[in-house]
N, C-alpha and C positions, 0 to 999 in steps of 0.2 A: 566495521560492521558488526552488530550484535549478534554473532553466530548463533547464540541460544534460541533468539526469536527466529531467525531465519530457518534455523534447523528444526524448530517446532511447527512453523507454517509449512514447510516440506513434507512432514511427516503426515500431521493431520488432515492437510487438504490435498495429499498425494499429488504433491508438486515435485519437481525435479530441483536439485540442489541449484542447478544453472540458473533456471526460471526462477526460484525465489530470490537468489542473489541479484539477477538482473532487474527485479523488481524494485530490491532494497537501494541498489544503485541508481535506479531512474529517481525514486523517491528523492536521494539525495541530491541528484542534480538539479530536480524541479526546486528542492529547497535553496539550493544556492542562487539559483536563477531568481529567486525571491527574496533574497537577502538574509535567508535563514539559515546558512552553512553548517554551523555549530549549534543548532537548536534541535537536540535530539528527540525531544517530544514532538516537535512539528514535524521531523523526518519520518518518525514512527508514525504519526497520524496519517502522512500521505501514503505509506507503506500499507498500512491497513485498508486503504481504499483501494489500492492498486491490486490488491489480491484478489479483490472482487466479493461481492456480497455473499455469496454462496461459502467461501472460505471464513468470510468474517463471522458468519453464524456457526459454522463448525468450531471457531477458535472461542465463540462466546463472547464476541466483542460486539457491543451495541450496534444496530443497524437502524439507521433513521432516514428515512427517504423524505426529502422536501426539495422544493425549487432550488434552494442554493446547493443542495448535495449533488443535484442532476447536473448542475454547471461544473461543479468541481469533477465528477466523473467524466464530464466532455471532455474538460479541460485537461484531465489527467491521459486519458484515452483518447488519443487523435481520431480512431474510428467511433467514439461515442459508445461503444459497450460497455457493459458493467460486468 
């Protein structure tokens, strides 16, 4: 796990280390399911979306809302929350 990224998200987004690590591991699992197990850019993109829109804004990551992204959020979050 890229601990620097996880720690930065933890600090800036006021998240516990366990929660940030859990989201990273979830992104890795989803990437593996989709055949992208060792593609760190893919895993990182999933992680960025899993942390949520508010955290993405805090981190300075691009936040674009589109129909496709709403489907991605729905897929990544079983309850459909962003």
